N, CA, C and O atoms as a DFTB+ gen file, in Angstrom:
264 C
 N C O
     1  1     103.876      99.134      87.975
     2  2     104.668      99.227      89.165
     3  2     103.933      98.482      90.265
     4  3     102.712      98.582      90.385
     5  1     104.675      97.739      91.065
     6  2     104.083      97.002      92.174
     7  2     104.719      97.448      93.474
     8  3     105.905      97.776      93.520
     9  1     103.940      97.457      94.507
    10  2     104.431      97.857      95.817
    11  2     104.193      96.719      96.797
    12  3     103.063      96.266      96.979
    13  1     105.261      96.268      97.420
    14  2     105.126      95.250      98.445
    15  2     106.218      95.444      99.476
    16  3     107.225      96.103      99.217
    17  1     106.017      94.881     100.611
    18  2     106.995      95.027     101.691
    19  2     108.179      94.092     101.456
    20  3     108.058      93.055     100.804
    21  1     109.304      94.482     101.996
    22  2     110.532      93.694     101.830
    23  2     110.348      92.257     102.334
    24  3     110.817      91.309     101.703
    25  1     109.665      92.102     103.470
    26  2     109.452      90.769     104.031
    27  2     108.661      89.889     103.063
    28  3     108.953      88.703     102.914
    29  1     107.664      90.475     102.411
    30  2     106.864      89.720     101.444
    31  2     107.721      89.294     100.256
    32  3     107.622      88.161      99.784
    33  1     108.562      90.206      99.779
    34  2     109.448      89.863      98.667
    35  2     110.407      88.744      99.047
    36  3     110.641      87.827      98.260
    37  1     110.958      88.817     100.244
    38  2     111.878      87.767     100.690
    39  2     111.169      86.426     100.828
    40  3     111.773      85.386     100.569
    41  1     109.897      86.426     101.232
    42  2     109.126      85.181     101.310
    43  2     108.855      84.596      99.923
    44  3     108.861      83.379      99.738
    45  1     108.617      85.480      98.953
    46  2     108.305      85.030      97.589
    47  2     109.545      84.611      96.802
    48  3     109.468      83.735      95.940
    49  1     110.661      85.220      97.090
    50  2     111.865      85.079      96.273
    51  2     112.265      83.632      95.968
    52  3     112.653      83.359      94.832
    53  1     112.193      82.693      96.912
    54  2     112.580      81.315      96.571
    55  2     111.660      80.643      95.550
    56  3     112.024      79.630      94.952
    57  1     110.470      81.210      95.356
    58  2     109.486      80.599      94.454
    59  2     109.529      81.153      93.035
    60  3     108.827      80.644      92.160
    61  1     110.332      82.181      92.787
    62  2     110.427      82.758      91.450
    63  2     111.153      81.795      90.515
    64  3     112.240      81.312      90.832
    65  1     110.548      81.521      89.368
    66  2     111.161      80.623      88.382
    67  2     111.249      81.265      87.008
    68  3     111.870      80.708      86.103
    69  1     110.637      82.428      86.842
    70  2     110.531      83.065      85.535
    71  2     111.174      84.436      85.597
    72  3     111.095      85.121      86.617
    73  1     111.815      84.840      84.497
    74  2     112.301      86.209      84.406
    75  2     111.787      86.810      83.100
    76  3     111.046      86.156      82.366
    77  1     112.161      88.001      82.822
    78  2     111.698      88.640      81.591
    79  2     110.295      89.178      81.728
    80  3     109.878      89.580      82.815
    81  1     109.569      89.187      80.632
    82  2     108.251      89.823      80.603
    83  2     107.183      89.054      81.388
    84  3     106.124      89.610      81.677
    85  1     107.435      87.803      81.736
    86  2     106.442      87.022      82.483
    87  2     106.667      87.088      83.991
    88  3     105.918      86.480      84.756
    89  1     107.695      87.825      84.427
    90  2     107.968      87.926      85.857
    91  2     106.826      88.605      86.605
    92  3     106.441      88.151      87.683
    93  1     106.282      89.674      86.054
    94  2     105.187      90.400      86.708
    95  2     103.969      89.537      86.984
    96  3     103.476      89.519      88.112
    97  1     103.463      88.811      85.972
    98  2     102.324      87.928      86.243
    99  2     102.639      86.838      87.269
   100  3     101.781      86.481      88.077
   101  1     103.879      86.302      87.240
   102  2     104.223      85.283      88.224
   103  2     104.226      85.882      89.632
   104  3     103.759      85.247      90.576
   105  1     104.746      87.090      89.773
   106  2     104.748      87.737      91.079
   107  2     103.321      87.954      91.570
   108  3     103.036      87.751      92.750
   109  1     102.429      88.362      90.682
   110  2     101.035      88.591      91.064
   111  2     100.369      87.277      91.497
   112  3      99.665      87.244      92.507
   113  1     100.585      86.208      90.746
   114  2      99.988      84.907      91.093
   115  2     100.543      84.405      92.419
   116  3      99.786      83.914      93.257
   117  1     101.854      84.521      92.622
   118  2     102.447      84.089      93.888
   119  2     101.879      84.878      95.062
   120  3     101.610      84.310      96.120
   121  1     101.699      86.161      94.884
   122  2     101.153      86.963      95.984
   123  2      99.728      86.534      96.324
   124  3      99.333      86.545      97.490
   125  1      98.966      86.161      95.315
   126  2      97.593      85.687      95.567
   127  2      97.624      84.337      96.261
   128  3      96.910      84.129      97.241
   129  1      98.450      83.411      95.761
   130  2      98.530      82.071      96.359
   131  2      99.049      82.113      97.793
   132  3      98.638      81.311      98.631
   133  1      99.950      83.047      98.070
   134  2     100.529      83.161      99.412
   135  2      99.737      84.118     100.299
   136  3     100.145      84.423     101.420
   137  1      98.587      84.594      99.777
   138  2      97.675      85.476     100.516
   139  2      98.391      86.729     101.038
   140  3      98.244      87.111     102.199
   141  1      99.156      87.344     100.162
   142  2      99.872      88.576     100.503
   143  2      99.145      89.768      99.903
   144  3      98.430      89.642      98.909
   145  1      99.339      90.913     100.514
   146  2      98.771      92.144      99.974
   147  2      99.772      92.749      99.004
   148  3     100.974      92.778      99.269
   149  1      99.262      93.230      97.881
   150  2     100.108      93.893      96.908
   151  2      99.303      94.991      96.254
   152  3      98.103      94.844      96.019
   153  1      99.963      96.084      95.965
   154  2      99.331      97.201      95.277
   155  2      99.990      97.326      93.921
   156  3     101.216      97.364      93.819
   157  1      99.181      97.389      92.884
   158  2      99.714      97.621      91.544
   159  2      99.266      98.997      91.096
   160  3      98.072      99.296      91.066
   161  1     100.238      99.836      90.747
   162  2      99.954     101.208      90.357
   163  2     100.258     101.367      88.875
   164  3     101.404     101.197      88.461
   165  1      99.245     101.690      88.066
   166  2      99.509     101.884      86.641
   167  2     100.324     103.151      86.406
   168  3     100.042     104.195      86.994
   169  1     101.316     103.057      85.560
   170  2     102.158     104.207      85.230
   171  2     102.079     104.418      83.729
   172  3     102.465     103.547      82.950
   173  1     101.582     105.570      83.332
   174  2     101.486     105.922      81.918
   175  2     102.392     107.116      81.657
   176  3     102.267     108.150      82.312
   177  1     103.292     106.977      80.714
   178  2     104.158     108.070      80.336
   179  2     103.723     108.573      78.967
   180  3     103.937     107.921      77.945
   181  1     103.113     109.736      78.976
   182  2     102.671     110.354      77.727
   183  2     103.327     111.716      77.612
   184  3     103.871     112.232      78.589
   185  1     103.281     112.286      76.454
   186  2     103.888     113.608      76.287
   187  2     103.101     114.642      77.080
   188  3     101.901     114.494      77.310
   189  1     103.794     115.672      77.485
   190  2     103.128     116.733      78.236
   191  2     103.609     116.791      79.660
   192  3     104.760     117.142      79.919
   193  1     102.738     116.450      80.589
   194  2     103.022     116.643      82.010
   195  2     103.505     115.357      82.673
   196  3     102.975     114.959      83.711
   197  1     104.497     114.709      82.088
   198  2     104.986     113.455      82.669
   199  2     105.522     113.658      84.081
   200  3     105.272     112.846      84.972
   201  1     106.254     114.737      84.276
   202  2     106.876     114.950      85.580
   203  2     105.827     115.082      86.681
   204  3     105.929     114.432      87.722
   205  1     104.823     115.922      86.453
   206  2     103.779     116.097      87.469
   207  2     103.019     114.804      87.703
   208  3     102.741     114.442      88.847
   209  1     102.682     114.111      86.634
   210  2     101.915     112.879      86.752
   211  2     102.710     111.812      87.497
   212  3     102.176     111.164      88.397
   213  1     103.977     111.620      87.137
   214  2     104.766     110.587      87.790
   215  2     105.027     110.960      89.252
   216  3     105.106     110.080      90.109
   217  1     105.162     112.256      89.542
   218  2     105.350     112.675      90.943
   219  2     104.129     112.319      91.774
   220  3     104.270     111.840      92.899
   221  1     102.940     112.544      91.246
   222  2     101.720     112.185      91.976
   223  2     101.664     110.682      92.220
   224  3     101.226     110.246      93.285
   225  1     102.100     109.886      91.252
   226  2     102.086     108.438      91.422
   227  2     103.098     108.006      92.480
   228  3     102.826     107.085      93.250
   229  1     104.267     108.659      92.531
   230  2     105.247     108.325      93.563
   231  2     104.728     108.701      94.942
   232  3     104.956     107.973      95.908
   233  1     104.035     109.827      95.045
   234  2     103.452     110.225      96.326
   235  2     102.415     109.194      96.754
   236  3     102.367     108.815      97.924
   237  1     101.598     108.742      95.831
   238  2     100.595     107.713      96.140
   239  2     101.282     106.414      96.563
   240  3     100.825     105.747      97.491
   241  1     102.363     106.057      95.899
   242  2     103.091     104.844      96.225
   243  2     103.692     104.929      97.629
   244  3     103.605     103.976      98.403
   245  1     104.300     106.070      97.955
   246  2     104.869     106.237      99.298
   247  2     103.793     106.144     100.361
   248  3     104.005     105.544     101.415
   249  1     102.635     106.735     100.089
   250  2     101.533     106.692     101.049
   251  2     101.026     105.265     101.218
   252  3     100.736     104.841     102.336
   253  1     100.915     104.520     100.119
   254  2     100.387     103.161     100.161
   255  2     101.330     102.211     100.890
   256  3     100.883     101.275     101.551
   257  1     102.625     102.450     100.770
   258  2     103.606     101.542     101.383
   259  2     103.965     101.933     102.811
   260  3     104.713     101.219     103.479
   261  1     103.452     103.032     103.271
   262  2     103.806     103.493     104.638
   263  2     103.147     102.653     105.700
   264  3     103.337     102.903     106.891
């Protein structure tokens, strides 16, 4: 999961040329080349406490993007 501001996405959008599984790496490279800040949050879904774990990650994401 990646977190970025809407303005940053709109700045990057004209430069996107790839879709599918290579879109994520292209977005990361573009953000580096354009000197933008981006947060990447690893999300692991395993059996057991998925709900609690994913809720904590969403809380972290909201805090990071605020």
